[in-house]
Backbone as CSV, one residue per row, in Angstrom:
resi,resn,N_x,N_y,N_z,CA_x,CA_y,CA_z,C_x,C_y,C_z
1,MET,-8.687,4.309,23.294,-8.767,3.241,23.905,-8.068,2.730,24.702
2,ILE,-6.601,3.361,24.507,-5.577,2.848,25.413,-5.318,4.235,26.465
3,ASP,-6.290,5.483,25.731,-5.869,6.403,26.525,-6.131,6.680,28.385
4,GLU,-7.571,6.285,28.826,-7.694,5.975,29.823,-7.001,5.183,31.386
5,PRO,-6.126,4.231,30.695,-5.489,3.486,31.899,-3.972,4.166,31.633
6,PHE,-3.393,4.624,30.451,-2.733,5.490,30.495,-2.588,6.712,31.512
7,ARG,-3.955,7.742,31.243,-4.429,8.610,32.027,-4.071,8.542,33.463
8,ARG,-4.718,7.426,33.825,-4.859,6.825,35.381,-3.271,7.024,36.192
9,TRP,-2.136,5.795,35.040,-1.059,5.765,35.335,-0.075,7.334,35.527
10,PHE,-0.637,7.985,34.218,0.214,9.357,34.320,-0.240,10.272,35.798
11,ALA,-1.184,10.240,36.128,-1.659,11.095,36.984,-0.971,10.412,38.504
12,SER,-0.715,9.104,38.689,0.275,8.816,39.777,1.546,9.347,39.865
13,VAL,1.706,9.297,38.648,3.405,9.458,38.606,3.473,11.055,38.646
14,ALA,2.382,11.565,38.102,2.881,13.457,38.226,2.335,14.006,39.234
15,ALA,1.364,13.347,40.315,1.119,13.754,41.596,2.328,15.009,42.261
16,ALA,3.338,14.162,42.630,4.291,15.102,43.543,4.656,16.224,42.428
17,PRO,5.241,16.435,40.826,5.531,17.041,40.663,4.572,18.989,40.154
18,VAL,3.260,18.170,40.108,1.923,18.733,39.809,1.696,19.399,41.229
19,ALA,1.866,19.164,42.045,1.822,19.581,43.662,2.485,21.309,43.829
20,ARG,3.973,20.817,43.342,4.933,21.701,43.252,4.543,22.845,42.807
21,MET,3.947,22.560,41.373,3.720,23.691,40.355,2.339,24.193,41.062
22,ALA,1.888,23.972,41.579,0.680,24.622,42.594,0.812,25.194,43.551
23,ARG,2.002,24.637,44.265,2.529,25.671,45.225,3.285,26.652,44.757
24,GLY,3.717,26.555,43.821,4.565,27.574,42.692,3.801,28.498,42.057
25,GLY,2.500,28.567,41.817,1.678,29.488,41.775,1.676,29.380,39.540
26,ILE,1.652,28.298,39.433,2.145,28.074,37.715,0.282,27.696,37.694
27,THR,-0.212,28.464,36.656,-1.839,28.154,36.013,-1.862,26.997,35.331
28,PRO,-3.487,26.534,35.226,-3.272,25.146,34.165,-3.473,26.198,32.806
29,ASP,-4.030,27.270,32.712,-3.937,27.993,31.373,-2.848,28.031,30.781
30,ALA,-1.809,28.443,31.432,-0.147,28.764,31.005,0.381,27.454,30.532
31,LEU,-0.114,26.438,31.235,0.521,25.143,30.863,0.066,24.637,29.846
32,THR,-1.362,24.763,29.491,-2.262,24.698,28.143,-1.742,25.184,27.085
33,TRP,-1.347,26.847,27.184,-0.564,27.325,26.065,0.928,26.814,25.658
34,THR,1.730,26.473,26.739,2.932,26.222,26.717,3.045,25.029,25.753
35,GLY,1.978,24.356,26.059,1.698,22.596,25.887,1.812,23.096,24.317
36,PHE,1.001,23.914,23.758,0.384,24.479,22.508,1.541,24.809,21.635
37,GLY,2.240,25.624,22.373,3.676,26.320,22.084,4.473,25.286,21.312
38,VAL,4.995,24.327,22.600,6.224,23.365,22.238,5.580,22.544,21.157
39,ALA,4.447,22.170,20.926,3.722,21.420,19.686,3.852,21.986,18.390
40,LEU,3.584,23.356,18.432,3.794,23.956,17.291,5.582,23.903,16.802
41,ILE,6.619,24.370,17.849,7.979,24.310,17.596,8.003,21.925,16.989
42,ALA,7.418,21.554,16.932,7.502,20.004,16.969,7.405,20.184,15.706
43,ALA,5.946,20.720,14.888,5.284,20.623,14.075,6.523,21.197,12.966
44,TRP,6.495,22.330,13.230,7.463,22.853,12.197,9.182,21.994,12.224
45,LEU,9.853,21.523,13.488,10.840,20.302,13.168,10.560,19.491,11.763
46,VAL,9.449,18.517,12.130,8.666,17.640,11.359,9.114,18.393,10.034
47,ALA,8.101,19.459,9.671,8.313,19.770,8.127,9.064,20.177,7.614
48,ARG,10.337,20.735,8.286,11.908,20.828,8.261,12.575,19.665,7.878
49,GLY,12.211,18.480,7.857,13.003,16.986,7.669,13.101,16.559,8.821
50,GLN,12.858,17.008,9.974,13.654,16.470,10.994,12.755,15.897,12.119
51,PRO,12.590,14.597,11.735,10.836,13.401,12.220,11.381,13.196,13.304
52,LEU,12.931,12.954,13.594,13.314,12.423,14.993,13.011,13.204,16.327
53,LEU,13.961,14.797,15.816,13.877,15.665,16.695,12.866,16.177,16.859
54,GLY,11.389,16.401,15.962,10.278,16.789,16.064,9.328,16.049,16.917
55,ILE,9.476,14.461,16.872,8.678,13.519,17.546,9.113,13.761,18.822
56,THR,10.169,14.242,19.339,10.858,14.428,20.951,10.033,15.429,21.314
57,VAL,10.265,16.700,20.757,9.429,18.262,21.346,8.139,17.800,21.479
58,TRP,7.318,16.616,20.263,6.155,16.757,20.529,5.669,15.752,21.407
59,LEU,6.798,14.649,22.029,6.528,13.956,23.011,6.276,14.832,24.596
60,VAL,7.193,16.159,24.838,7.198,16.817,25.506,5.977,17.974,25.675
61,SER,5.487,18.070,24.319,4.357,19.067,24.350,2.848,17.947,24.874
62,ARG,3.105,16.675,24.627,1.952,15.944,25.055,2.190,15.795,26.612
63,ILE,3.538,15.651,27.461,3.412,15.689,28.987,2.792,16.858,29.582
64,ILE,3.046,18.158,28.908,2.692,18.924,29.462,0.984,19.576,28.854
65,ASP,0.437,18.837,27.955,-0.454,19.191,28.054,-1.214,17.523,28.898
66,GLY,-1.051,16.673,29.635,-1.752,16.087,30.136,-1.465,16.193,31.638
67,VAL,-0.536,17.780,32.014,-0.198,18.159,33.145,-1.397,19.413,33.562
68,ASP,-1.982,19.618,32.375,-2.520,20.704,33.036,-4.122,20.865,33.567
69,GLY,-4.231,19.832,33.161,-5.840,19.062,33.778,-5.568,18.410,35.261
70,LEU,-4.434,17.752,35.594,-3.829,17.476,36.453,-4.168,18.888,37.784
71,LEU,-3.165,19.504,37.067,-2.984,20.873,38.075,-4.179,21.729,38.118
72,ALA,-5.089,21.860,37.173,-6.083,22.365,37.450,-7.269,21.726,38.388
73,ARG,-7.386,20.503,38.567,-7.695,19.662,39.879,-7.312,20.037,41.170
74,GLN,-6.244,19.655,40.907,-5.373,19.427,42.438,-5.315,21.242,42.863
75,ALA,-5.357,22.309,42.063,-4.773,23.408,42.987,-6.562,23.807,43.082
76,ASN,-7.543,22.987,42.610,-8.758,23.757,42.528,-9.319,24.949,41.739
77,ARG,-8.478,24.550,40.511,-8.886,25.922,39.549,-9.235,25.616,38.382
78,ALA,-10.074,24.519,38.580,-10.901,23.843,37.326,-11.826,24.742,36.550
79,THR,-11.931,25.587,35.514,-12.563,26.232,34.713,-13.390,25.709,33.625
80,LEU,-14.565,26.125,33.298,-15.364,25.824,32.111,-14.266,26.160,30.769
81,TYR,-13.843,27.293,30.697,-12.988,28.312,30.033,-11.794,27.140,29.809
82,GLY,-11.023,26.468,30.847,-10.131,25.793,30.988,-10.377,24.650,29.855
83,GLY,-11.239,23.682,30.053,-11.623,22.898,29.275,-11.906,23.457,27.961
84,TYR,-12.653,24.582,27.840,-12.554,24.975,26.068,-11.198,25.216,25.046
85,LEU,-10.245,25.576,26.288,-8.881,25.591,26.167,-7.928,24.856,25.342
86,ASP,-8.599,23.574,26.763,-7.499,22.450,26.587,-8.234,21.536,25.155
87,ILE,-9.025,22.003,24.575,-9.324,21.256,23.743,-9.379,22.147,22.195
88,THR,-9.327,22.885,22.303,-9.115,23.629,21.267,-7.889,23.930,20.549
89,LEU,-6.711,23.882,21.416,-5.447,24.127,21.231,-4.990,22.456,21.358
90,ASP,-5.883,21.495,21.816,-5.414,20.138,21.581,-5.367,19.742,19.838
91,MET,-6.786,20.251,19.554,-6.878,20.140,18.223,-5.723,20.792,16.911
92,GLY,-5.681,22.398,17.420,-4.846,22.905,16.809,-3.360,22.310,16.492
93,ALA,-2.741,21.596,17.871,-1.865,21.023,17.976,-1.408,19.732,17.164
94,TYR,-2.922,18.939,17.185,-2.836,17.441,16.559,-2.430,17.497,14.792
95,SER,-3.500,18.804,14.350,-3.631,19.414,13.154,-2.329,19.695,12.819
96,ALA,-1.338,20.564,13.334,-0.269,21.307,13.136,0.981,20.139,13.021
97,MET,0.462,18.992,13.799,1.419,18.193,13.612,1.049,17.206,12.025
98,ALA,-0.049,16.940,11.652,-0.275,16.386,10.471,0.038,17.180,9.113
99,VAL,-0.236,18.431,9.681,0.293,19.400,8.042,2.110,19.788,8.213
100,GLY,2.598,19.555,9.581,4.015,19.416,9.102,4.435,18.044,8.395
101,PHE,3.956,17.012,8.545,4.404,15.606,8.187,3.787,15.626,7.046
102,ALA,2.331,16.140,6.549,2.593,16.088,4.993,3.608,17.323,3.987
103,THR,3.634,18.227,4.772,5.130,19.037,4.274,6.449,18.107,3.772
104,SER,6.782,17.742,5.106,7.706,16.542,4.881,7.458,15.439,3.811
105,MET,6.285,15.299,3.999,5.956,13.942,2.722,4.868,14.069,1.557
106,PRO,5.542,15.160,1.120,4.627,15.692,-0.211,3.797,14.180,-0.968
107,GLU,4.628,13.199,-1.253,3.940,12.043,-1.270,2.615,11.176,-0.920
108,LEU,2.415,11.827,-0.071,1.390,11.007,1.103,0.303,12.260,1.173
109,GLN,0.486,13.859,0.864,-0.326,14.558,1.232,-1.473,14.146,0.967
110,GLY,-2.121,13.244,0.314,-4.091,12.999,0.121,-4.318,12.550,1.284
111,ARG,-3.342,11.337,1.627,-3.618,10.369,3.445,-3.820,11.656,4.241
112,TRP,-2.779,12.336,4.118,-2.922,13.387,5.536,-4.213,14.223,5.135
113,GLY,-4.359,14.919,4.289,-5.693,15.484,4.017,-6.885,14.671,4.645
114,LEU,-6.926,13.223,4.519,-7.605,12.063,4.925,-7.737,12.413,6.442
115,VAL,-6.473,12.596,6.904,-6.460,12.077,8.213,-7.025,13.428,8.926
116,LEU,-6.624,14.764,8.444,-7.521,15.999,8.643,-8.945,15.861,8.719
117,VAL,-9.529,15.445,7.666,-10.940,15.257,7.590,-11.256,14.505,8.532
118,GLY,-10.488,13.246,8.765,-10.932,12.448,10.206,-10.712,13.257,11.482
119,TYR,-10.096,14.084,11.499,-10.102,14.646,13.207,-11.140,15.483,12.900
120,VAL,-11.490,15.998,11.994,-12.951,17.103,12.210,-13.704,16.377,12.568
121,LEU,-13.943,14.995,12.007,-15.024,14.330,12.311,-15.008,13.522,13.692
122,ALA,-13.747,13.051,14.293,-13.812,12.866,15.471,-14.081,13.476,16.225
123,ILE,-13.622,14.399,16.260,-13.830,15.737,17.252,-15.352,16.406,17.029
124,THR,-15.618,16.228,16.101,-17.451,17.026,15.973,-18.091,15.884,16.298
125,THR,-18.140,14.813,16.170,-19.041,13.825,16.476,-18.928,13.822,18.313
126,THR,-17.426,13.722,18.591,-17.669,13.744,20.245,-18.246,15.031,20.625
127,LEU,-17.973,16.031,20.105,-18.376,17.562,20.789,-19.554,17.804,20.782
128,ALA,-20.042,17.124,19.595,-22.090,17.271,19.325,-22.670,16.341,20.215
129,LEU,-22.044,15.052,20.373,-22.862,14.436,21.784,-22.924,14.579,22.741
130,SER,-21.559,14.936,23.218,-21.626,15.605,24.472,-22.496,16.463,24.665
131,SER,-22.688,17.585,23.681,-23.296,18.515,24.094,-25.053,18.355,24.231
132,LEU,-25.088,17.350,23.215,-26.384,17.238,22.818,-26.596,16.012,23.804
133,ALA,-26.003,15.200,24.569,-26.173,14.824,25.487,-26.558,15.322,27.012
134,GLU,-25.854,16.296,26.953,-25.847,17.118,28.378,-27.745,17.907,28.253
135,ARG,-27.630,18.033,27.081,-29.388,18.775,26.658,-30.314,18.016,27.023
136,ALA,-30.047,16.359,26.906,-31.120,15.148,27.118,-30.602,14.671,28.038
137,ASP,-30.115,15.271,29.358,-29.895,14.740,30.777,-29.307,13.423,30.658
138,ARG,-28.437,12.540,29.906,-27.630,11.798,29.361,-26.347,11.506,29.741
139,GLN,-25.369,10.976,30.525,-24.608,10.925,30.837,-23.704,9.888,30.413
140,LEU,-22.298,10.450,29.567,-21.144,9.723,29.121,-20.320,9.262,30.275
141,GLY,-20.345,9.769,31.046,-18.915,9.351,32.452,-18.084,10.066,31.950
142,GLY,-16.695,9.766,32.357,-15.904,10.865,32.838,-15.561,12.128,33.824
143,ASN,-14.544,12.224,34.226,-14.443,13.534,35.019,-14.059,14.675,34.254
144,ARG,-13.502,14.919,33.212,-13.436,16.133,32.303,-14.563,17.252,32.082
145,SER,-13.824,18.124,31.501,-14.918,19.483,31.283,-16.172,19.199,30.388
146,LEU,-15.616,18.236,29.793,-16.643,18.073,28.281,-16.924,16.073,28.366
147,GLN,-18.201,15.762,28.361,-18.264,14.635,28.356,-17.694,13.642,27.057
148,PHE,-16.861,13.135,26.987,-16.148,12.466,26.158,-16.363,11.040,25.994
149,THR,-16.589,10.189,24.830,-16.834,9.182,24.763,-15.449,8.570,23.763
150,PRO,-15.536,7.360,24.850,-14.421,6.665,24.253,-14.385,5.985,22.694
151,GLY,-13.350,6.029,21.656,-13.023,5.840,20.352,-11.774,5.325,20.423
152,LEU,-12.052,4.448,19.285,-11.384,3.602,18.761,-9.793,4.342,18.547
153,ALA,-10.046,5.665,17.974,-9.191,6.767,17.664,-9.355,7.980,18.752
154,GLU,-7.980,7.499,19.424,-8.132,9.168,20.162,-6.543,9.533,20.407
155,ALA,-6.593,10.464,21.583,-5.279,10.656,21.093,-3.820,9.952,21.457
156,GLY,-4.126,9.503,22.571,-2.727,8.100,22.373,-2.647,7.447,21.103
157,GLU,-3.452,7.428,20.617,-3.119,6.575,19.484,-2.637,7.644,18.603
158,THR,-3.052,8.573,18.252,-2.768,9.570,17.157,-1.317,9.524,17.398
159,THR,-0.392,10.068,18.711,0.563,9.987,18.825,1.206,9.007,18.687
160,ALA,0.814,7.686,19.326,1.522,6.395,18.537,1.904,6.508,17.110
161,MET,0.739,7.067,16.401,0.746,7.006,15.106,2.293,7.905,14.500
162,TYR,1.831,8.976,14.925,3.215,9.961,14.936,4.614,9.305,15.093
163,VAL,4.749,9.036,16.374,5.805,8.200,17.137,6.157,7.335,15.749
164,ALA,5.774,6.550,15.201,5.676,4.962,14.357,6.301,5.740,13.304
165,ILE,5.472,6.973,12.956,5.925,7.580,11.234,6.980,7.939,11.289
166,ALA,7.281,8.188,12.201,9.005,9.077,12.605,10.098,8.149,12.799
167,ILE,9.550,7.132,13.127,10.625,6.711,13.198,10.778,5.076,12.175
168,LEU,9.727,4.681,11.704,9.815,4.120,10.262,9.048,4.979,9.173
169,PRO,9.481,5.540,8.596,8.587,6.351,7.633,8.350,5.262,6.479
170,VAL,9.161,4.597,6.142,9.013,3.291,4.966,7.393,3.054,4.806
171,PHE,6.910,3.211,6.142,5.651,2.151,6.728,4.582,3.326,6.536
172,ALA,4.988,4.363,6.316,4.035,5.792,6.549,2.740,5.404,6.043
173,ARG,2.501,5.153,4.622,1.506,4.876,4.099,0.394,3.800,4.535
174,TRP,1.272,2.734,5.029,0.498,1.755,5.403,-0.275,2.175,6.771
175,ILE,0.416,2.884,8.108,0.438,3.265,9.138,-0.686,4.804,8.775
176,LEU,-0.291,5.592,8.148,-1.588,6.656,7.810,-3.344,5.656,7.279
177,ASP,-3.047,4.534,6.073,-4.356,4.101,6.166,-4.742,3.534,7.337
178,LEU,-4.366,2.922,7.979,-5.156,2.569,9.553,-5.337,3.378,10.221
179,CYS,-4.721,4.540,10.261,-5.322,5.541,10.823,-6.632,5.898,10.368
180,ILE,-6.487,6.154,9.198,-8.090,6.344,8.521,-9.294,5.799,8.869
181,VAL,-8.691,4.485,8.647,-9.889,3.860,8.840,-10.098,3.977,10.585
182,LEU,-9.168,3.870,11.217,-9.981,3.889,12.539,-10.692,5.216,12.911
183,LEU,-10.076,6.520,11.947,-10.965,7.661,12.322,-12.264,7.750,12.041
184,ALA,-12.118,6.982,10.617,-13.851,6.440,10.095,-14.880,5.988,10.937
185,LEU,-14.105,4.629,11.629,-14.720,3.951,12.367,-14.964,4.687,13.751
186,THR,-14.282,5.549,14.067,-14.367,6.169,15.613,-15.742,7.053,15.095
187,ALA,-16.320,7.654,14.058,-17.390,8.365,13.819,-18.188,7.765,13.237
188,ILE,-18.077,6.496,12.789,-19.308,5.860,13.007,-19.617,5.134,14.302
189,GLN,-18.768,4.712,15.226,-19.137,4.511,16.503,-19.654,5.570,17.251
190,ARG,-19.279,6.645,17.341,-20.160,7.619,18.297,-21.123,8.008,17.450
191,THR,-21.779,7.979,16.157,-22.637,8.254,15.349,-23.801,7.015,16.120
192,VAL,-23.445,5.974,15.932,-24.565,4.718,16.139,-24.722,5.406,17.805
193,LEU,-23.601,5.600,18.829,-24.082,5.831,19.889,-24.989,7.091,20.088
194,ALA,-24.990,7.939,19.137,-25.746,8.987,19.248,-27.143,9.157,18.928
195,LYS,-27.026,7.966,17.911,-28.769,7.410,17.757,-29.093,6.659,18.796
196,ARG,-28.626,5.880,19.477,-29.303,4.990,20.385,-29.563,6.201,21.876
197,LEU,-28.527,7.178,22.104,-28.952,7.854,23.384,-29.607,9.445,22.893
198,LEU,-29.834,9.405,21.437,-30.474,10.897,21.464,-31.838,10.702,20.486
199,ARG,-32.058,9.435,19.816,-33.289,9.448,19.387,-34.350,9.546,19.965
200,SER,-34.612,8.981,21.511,-35.947,8.808,22.159,-36.348,10.288,22.641
């Protein structure tokens, strides 16, 4: 929901640094792996009971994650493998953070478990729809390796949830409930779209 406007703004701000990276020979895949490694450190910090430090490191990892695709396009090094690596490690990073928070909040582990189920449904619905829409020669839009459909719960909303819980842990229960509802609605939203696009 908030991802696309943010992506456009981020691309304009990051244009000059990305150009320097391209000239310096930094590869998009190296950035993808680096962002994933930094995200794992963030999850470890959160699990150790250092949520504010962890969320700061997490935001650094998301900046790195946002740069890899820009670099791939600017340096003309975009590959299908890069797209695969990006989405795979992104889901690993988001799941690791959920596990980190669940470890530090044992009283809310059930809710964090439902968040992980929501992640599985969100990524499954978007990847299945992307793949089958391509087979059906239906365009979903976007300029990424995979055709992603907008949803109520996307990367930006998930990061906002992590930040809110790190800063205001007293409201974690209600924030998680909202996140679970948004993830469920996103899966329903994409299922309705799939029914409309793929049934004919």
